[in-house]
Phi, psi and omega in degrees: 000134183289151175277112179240117190271135172292150179085354176258162172242157188225157176247162176294338179267012169076029168265153174245157180223132172240113182268132174225103183067238181257017176237157178223132174263141188229143175201192175256153185286163175302319178301316181298314182294327176296316181293322182288327186085200184297121180274129186245345182202145176220141175239123183238161182284169175279150171301138181102343179293136178262127182246145168256152178307137180081358173294147171285123180250357179172188177223154174232132182244130178240181178293344182261324190195167169250129182235142176279151177253132184247136179290122179282339182221164179267144176163182180261132178293120181249347177205144176233137180283086181297337181296342179287336180294112183088351178229045184299337180301340178301331179293319178290321185283323187207071186298337183261344181250271183287345181268011176300156185249305181219160170237135179238146170275117188292136172287319181217099182305333180292340182302324181296334179295344180276350181279171181290136172278173183305318180295318179295321178293320178302317177295319181302321183265003174080030178251000000 
């Protein structure tokens, strides 16, 4: 059974969002990393890039596939988890802590409220 965190929001494309004030930290869900298998490479945006919800903000490559990463919310990238470069396994080991990918300054904090809550995401993945 996947680790689905209370207080987080989720997308149908398996990204998670944790909103704190006017910023949001984003990564891929525990379910996504399980499905992908061992992650071997990640490409993330530069700090300063402005994203709209549903924009592709990067890619994640596993032993099984290459998948695009979609921005769940709109905003400016203010931090990128540089520690993932060369240590992509952190995404498999700890997708919600050390495996976070980017932090954005939210354009509209209410936008995250439109995403799936934990129960809706659990239903989405069939758990």
